N, C-alpha and C positions, 0 to 999 in steps of 0.2 A: 420807571422810564420818565414819567412826568411828575414834577413836584409843583403843586399849587399852594402858595403860602400867603395867607392873610389878604387874599384878593378882594378888594372892594371896588364897586363901580357905582358912581353917583351921576345921574343925568340931571342937567339943569342946575340952577343956583337959587339960593334964598328960599322963598316960600314955594317955589316951583320945583325944588330939588326932590328927586326920587332915588332911593337907594335900591338898585337892582340886584347887587351882590353885596353881602354884608360879612366881611371878614371870613371868606371861604378858604379852607385849607383841606387838601386831599392829596394822597399819593396814588398814582395809577401805575400798575406794573407793566413790564414788557409782556407782549403776547397775551394780553388780557382783553376780554370783552367787557367793557365797563359802561354802565348805563346811568345817565342822569335822568331821573324820573320825578315828575311833579306836575301840578296843575299849570294852566296857562298863567304866565306872568310871575312864575316862581324864580326865574333867573337862570334856568338851565341853558337856554339858547344864548343868553348873554355870556355865560361862562365858556360855552363852546366857541363863540366868536372872539373872546379874549385869547384863547389858545391858538386860534387860526390867525390872529393878528388883525382882524377886521375892526376890533374895538380895543382901545387902550384902557387899562384899568386906572382908576383914580389913585389907587395905591396897591401894593402887593408885589408878588414875584412869581414868575412862571419859568421853570427850567425843564429842559429836555436833555436827558443824558448829562446833566450837570451844566449845560450851556443855557445862558439867559435868553429865552425866546423874545423877551420884550425889546431887546436891542436889534431884532431882525425884522425886516418888512415881511409881509405875508408870503411873497413869492420866494423868499430865501429860506423859509422854514421847511423842514422835512415833513410837512403835514399836507394832506389833501382833504377836501371837503365834498361830501355828497349832500346836495340841498334837497329841500322838500319838492321844489320844481327842478326837474333834472337838467334843464338848461342845455339840452342837446342841440346840435345844429341840424335843422330839419332838411336842409339841402344836401347834407353829406350822408354817405353810407355809414353803416355801423362801424366798419373797419376804419374809415376816415375819422370818425369821431374819436375812436380810441387812440388813433395815431396822432391826433392834433397836438396834444400836450407834449408828447415826445418830440415832435418836430419843432415846436416852439423852444424846447430845451436844446436844440441843435444836435440831437442824437443821429448817428449815422443811419443811412437807409436800411442797411441789413439788420441793424439792431432794432429799428422801428418795426420792420416786418416780422421778425421773430417774436418780439414782445407782443405785438398785436395778435399773432397766432396763439401765443400762450394765453393771453387774456381771454380771447374768444373761447378757447377750450375750457378755461377755468370757470367762466360763467355760462358755459354750455350754449354758445351762440354761434358756433363755427358755420353752421348752415345759413346763418342770416348775415354773413359778412358783407355782402354786396347789396343788401336791402337798405333803402332810405329809412332813417329813423321815424319819419312821418308815416311810414307804412307798417309799423310794428305796434304791438299792443303796449299798454301801460307797464305790465310786468316785464316785458322784454326791454322797454326803454329804461326801466330801473336797473336791469342787468348791465346795459350798455354804460349807464352813468357810473356804476360800480367799477366796471372794467377800465373805463377812462381814468377814474381816480386811482386805481391800483397800479396802472401801467408804469408810472414813474417810480414805483416801489417806495412809497413814503414810509417813514417809521411809524406814523400815526395816521389813521383814517378817522375823520370826524363825520358823523352822520346825523343830519338835522331832520328828524322825523321823515325819513325817505319813503316810508311805507304808507303814509297817511292817505294818499290818493288812490290806493288800490282797494278792490273789493275784498270782502271778508275772507273768502276762500284763498284768494291769491296772496293776501297778507300772511295767512298762516303758512303757505308754501314758502314765501320769501323769508319768513323768520328762520326757517330751517336752512335755507340757502345762505343767508348771511352768517349763521353760526358755522356752517361748513366752510365758507370762504375765509372766515377769520382763522379757523383751525388750520386750514391748508396753507395759508400765506404766512401765518405767524406774525402778522401785523397787529399792533394794538388798535382796537376799535373803541372809539368813544361815541356812544349812541345816545341821542336825545329823544325822549318820548314822554307823552302823558298817558300812554296805554300800559296799564299794569301787566296785562297778559304778555305783551311784547317783552317787557323787562324781565319777567319771571322766566319766560321761555328761553331767552338768548344769553342772558348775562352770567358772567363769572361773579361779578359783584355789582351792587346797585347802590347809588347815592340818592336817597329820597330828599327832595328839596321843597322848601316852602318859604315864601317871603324873603327870598334872597339868601337863605341859609341852608346848610345841609343838616337835616334832622337825624338821619341814621345812615350808616354805611354797613353793608353786609352782603352775604350770599343770598340768593333768592329764598332759600328755606329759612335762614335766620330772620330776614325781613318779614316774611309771612308768619312764621310760627312764634317769633319773639320780638314783636314790635316794642320799641322803647317808649313810645309816647302815643297819646290818643290820635294825633294827626296821622301818624304812620299806620296805625291799626285801622283807621277809618278809610284812608286812601287806598290801601292795598287790600283788595277783596272786600267781602261783606263781613261785618263784625257786630256782635251783640255787646253792648256796654251795660254793665251793671254797677250801681253804687252799692258797695258792701262795707261791712265793718271789719277792719283788720284787727285780729286778736293778738297774733304774735308772729314773728318771723324766725325761722330756724334754718339757717343756711339759705338754700334756694327754695325752701318751702314756706309759703305764707298761709297761715290758718285764718280763714275768714268766716264771717257769718252772713249768709245770704238774706235778702229782704224777706224771704219766706220763713226765716228763723233757723234753717238748716245750717250746720257747720261743715265745711269742706276744706280741702287743701288745694291751693293754687300755686302757680310759679311766682316767685318773687321777682320784681323788676330788676333788670341789670343795672348795676350802679346804686342799688339801695332803694330808698323810699322811706315813708313814715313807718314807725313801729306801732302805731295805734291810730284810732279814729277812722274816718271814712275814706275809702280809696275807690278807684275804678278798676274793674276787672274786665278784660276783653275775652270773649269766647267766640270762636269761629262757628258758624251755623252747622258745618259738617262734623264738628267735634262733639256735638251734643246729640242726644237721641230722644225720640218721642216715645213715651210709654203710656201705660194706663195711669190715670190720674192718682189713684190711691197709692200712697207711700212714696211718691216722686219728690224730688228736690223742689220743683215748682209745679204748680197746678194752674190751669187756665182753660180758656175756650178758644177754639180755632176761629180766627177772624178772616183768613184768606188761605187758599190753597193754589199755588202757582206751579203748573207743570211746564218744565223747560226741556223736555226730551231726555237728557241724560239723568236728571234728577228732579225732585219736586221740593219746592220751598213751602214750608208750613209756617204761617204767621200766627202766633199765639198771644192773646191778650192775657197777661198773668194776673192772678188774683191779688198778688202783692203789689201790682202796679207796673205799668210799662208793657212793652211788647218784646217778644223773643222770637227769633227765626231759627227753625231747624231745617237743615238741608239733608235729604235722604236720597241715596242713589236708587234709581228705578230698576226693578228686576223683571225679567220677562214673565215670570210666573206669579207676579204680584196680583193679588185678588182684591183685598179689602181697600176700598177708597175712603179716605177720611172725608168727613163732611164739615162744612162751615157750621159753627155752633157746637160741635162735638167737644165734650170735656176730655182733656188729655193732660199728661204729665210730661215734664222735661227732666232728664237726668244727664249727668256727665261724670266722667271718672276723675279721680284725684290727679292733680297736676295739669288739668286741661286748661283752666283759665290762666291768663297772664295779667298779673298786677302791673299797671302802667305807672311810670314815674310821674312825679308831680310836675 
């Protein structure tokens, strides 16, 4: 549905120039929940505003269904935006807020009424129709903002961190609501966030951005289990990084020698990588297991034990240098509690580690 080709945005001139977007290209499909994920200042909101028409790119091209969006003002684009601040009219009711955009478009009264009723049902706010938006909760306000944006039936809905003002429990609930709304409406959602859990929970595909560029695009499982580079592996979830010796690569298998001297098989990086010398392997904490020290791939001493309810994080100072974290799910019948200073071993199966591209 959307083609973004070579989009660059430079703010300022001369020594003050700052490149917010650096030759960004991506295709976003129809009926897709697509997320732009990255740290603050990476360019994700700038890209969203280019699509919306609030910012003109320095160069590049953006098309929707083959039509050049850059020739159209924001109000003429079949795109709506839900902002971080919902920008609702506090003196209007829920129904009046949803109707406002339709009335500005000159829609007939009967169509406005039926659409408002449909949107209220969609976001499960029918019973709140006559309530002022200043009298409802933050989560309810977010639903009204979504209904107002969906009412004109845009081809694309842009969402600029709309969940950031909500508390943890409500955010989790609204993540599922957003996913439901996208599925039921069939509208393409482009969602901006710096929250990796949000991105993994809701998205069909994720574009991980940093320093104005897209570092990797893929489904949530691809991004998490097969990070292409160190930044992606580090930004998405917790990761152990080990500097290892690459012995040889056979297809997708990389034979490596660990700092402890043990030789194991890891996954080769997508797109290749070196065929010898030192490389970095990423191992997720939940993909390793903690065993007795004798005979393990790594040995070390526990430096910290962090209980987080669903699981426990074990921080291990390795004899070969550096620290390794193992995450183990807690069990109701778990008896033995590991103690700081205890000698332990770390093991992981063949193909667990991901060799990162240079």
